[in-house]
N, C-alpha and C positions, 0 to 999 in steps of 0.2 A: 570787706564785705560789701561796704556801701559803693566804693568804686566799682567793684564787679557788677553789681545790680544795676548802676547807671550807664556802665558799658552794654550790658545786654538789653537796656531799654533804648539806646540809640542804634543798636544793630539790627538788621533785618534778615530774618531766617527765610530763604527762598524756598526751602524744602517743607516748610509747615504753613497752614492756613491759606486764605484766598490767594490765588497765583496774580490775579489782575491788581489786587490791593497791594501785594508785595511789590509788583513791578512798578506801580505808581510811586511808592514809597522810596524805591530804589532811584527813580528817574527824577524826582524832584531836585536833588542837589545838582544833577547834570544840568537841568534846565535853567537852574540860577545861574550856574557857571557860563552857560550860553549868554544869559542876560548880561552878566558883567563883562563877557568878551565884546559884546555888541556896543556896549557903553564905552569901552576902551577904544574900539575902531572909531565911535564918533568923536572921542576927544582927540584922536589921531588927526581926523580929516578936519576938524575945527582948528587945530594948531596949524596944519598945513595950509588950510585957506587964509589964516590971518597973517602968517608971515612968509609965505610963497605965493607963486603966481599960479594960474590956472593950470599950467603944465605939469607942475609938480603935484597938484591935487588929483589929476588925471593919472598920473603916474602911480600915485597910492592905489587909486581905485582899480587900475589895469593888472597890477600885481597881485591883488587878492585872490583871483582865480589860481594863479600858479600856487601861491602859499597854501590855499585850501587843497588843491590836489597834491601837493607834497606831503602836508600834514594828514591828509586822508589815507596816502599810501602807507605812510609809517603806522598810522592807529590801526589800519587793516592788517598789516603784517603783524604788529604786537598782539592785536586781539586773536587772530589765527594760531599764533604760538601758545598764547595762555589757554586758549580752547583745548588745544591738542595735549599740552601739559596737564591741566586740570582733569582731563579724561583719563590719560595714563595714571595720575595719581589715584582717581576715583577707583580704577580698576585695579590698583595695586601692581600696576605692569612697571616696574623700575626700567626695563629695558627700553619700553616704548617713550618714557620720559627722556632717558638720555639720548635717544636717536633724534627725538625732537629739538631737544636743547643743542645738541650737536650741529643738526641741519640748520637751525636758526644762526648760529654762529658763522657756518660756511656762508649763508647768505648776506649777513651783515659784512663778512670780510670781503665778498665779491663787491657789494655795493661800495665799501670803502674804497676798494681798488680801483673802481671806475670813477669815483668822485676824486680820489687822489690824482688820477691820470689827468683830469681835466684841469685841476688845481695847479698840476706840476707843470704842465705847458705854460700856464699864466705866470707862475712864478719863476720860471726859468730865465725869463729876460731881467727880472728884478734883482735875483741873487748873483748873476753873473758865473754860476757855476758851469763847469763844462760836463760832458755827457758822463764821462769817466768819474769826475767828483760827485753827481748827483747819484748815480748807481752804487758807488762805493758806500755814500751816507744812508741811502736805503737799506744795504746789506748790513752795515755796521748797526743802525738802531733795530732792525728786523731781528739779527741775530742776539742782540742785547736783550730784546723782548722774550725771546725764545728761551735764553738762558734764565731769566727771571721767572718765566712760567714753569720750566722744568724743576727749577729749584722749590717752588711753591707746591708742587704737584708731586714732590718727592720722588722724581725721575732718577736723581743721582743715586740714591740708596738702592735702587735695582740694578744699575749699570756696573757691568764688569768688562775689563779688558780682554778677560779670558774668552768672553762670547763673540769678541770680534774676528771674523774671519776674513781672508784675503778677498773674497767675493763681495762682502759687506763693506769692506774699507775702499774696494775699488769702486763700488756702486756710490758710496759717499762722496770720493774723490771726483767721479764724474757729474754728480749733482752740482759740486761746489764750481767746477770749472765751466761746464756747458749750461747746466741748469740755474746757475745763479750770475758768475761773472759775466760770460758771453751773452746769456739770454737777456739779462736786465741792462747790459750796455746798448744791445741793439734795440731793446724796447725804447730806451729813453732817447736814443738816437731818430727812431721813428716819430716819437713824440714832437720832437723838435722840427722835424723836415717833411711832416705830412699831417693830414687831419686827424683828430683824435679818434673820430669813430672808425678810421681805417685802421689807425694803431692798435687800438683794444680787440679789433676783430678776431685776433687769434684766439682769443678765450672761447669762441665760439668753433673754432676749428680744431683746437687741442683735443676737446673729447671726441671728435669724429676720428682723429687720428689714433687716440687711445683704444677706441673700439676696434677700429682696423688691426691695429697690432695685437690687441688681444685675442682676436679671431686668428690671425695668422701664426702668432708664436705660441699663444697658451691654449689654443683650442677652445675658446669661449664661444658661447651659442649666441647666434645673431638672428633674430627673426625678423619678420616683414615689418614690425612697428619701429624696431631700431634702425632699419635700413630706410624707411619713409623719413624718420627723424633726422637722420644724418643728411639725406637729400635736401631736405628743407632747410636744414642749418646751412649748408654749402650754398644753397641758392639765395638765402637771405644775405649772406656775407658777400656774394656776387653782386647782388643789388646795391649793397652799402658802398663797396670798392668802387664799381664802375660809375656812380652817380657823380656827375661833375660837380665841383664846389663853386657855389654861387650861381 
């Protein structure tokens, strides 16, 4: 009982009482955290200035903007997801929450893929792995993660060989050969022989091709907004590819 009362005294209920007072009480810990962060940065500068020259000290100051930009981007994305999920929970809309969480995972996967592409090109010369070995390692680790995820989510309990049709088996075989082995091998070859921004430009072209094939083969509706977005995407990729390096 005493622990519950202590917890209630330390918590701030934003739905009751004065809004400005609650916002001030809520922001005080954040302000103190910023003060501690500033003190931490001052200690870094003091150590760098004592044991290194002015160039190292200048490097610490010049990278602060990049670190702040990267941190602000992540915090902004996280806050956006939190707001969308909180709104869905407050409305009792489970489907909205699931869509928001799934979309956030897709964004994280895309960000991780781009980051991994830049790091893969850098690590390729250090590991001395060939293109075939690199793509095989990627598919092995990715497949292992997918198996673990399927086991955790209980996918194996709902799978039955009787539900596998020749069409679905052929589609899986096509994805394994063309969508995995050939695609990943070509992609890593591009990473080693061209600029990274050129190699990852396929990620922007693929949705355009998917929209076109959906309209051509499945009869999906395409309006002016989609056509404009596709044209802008192709135009941006053209500028990226055509720009001379250096």
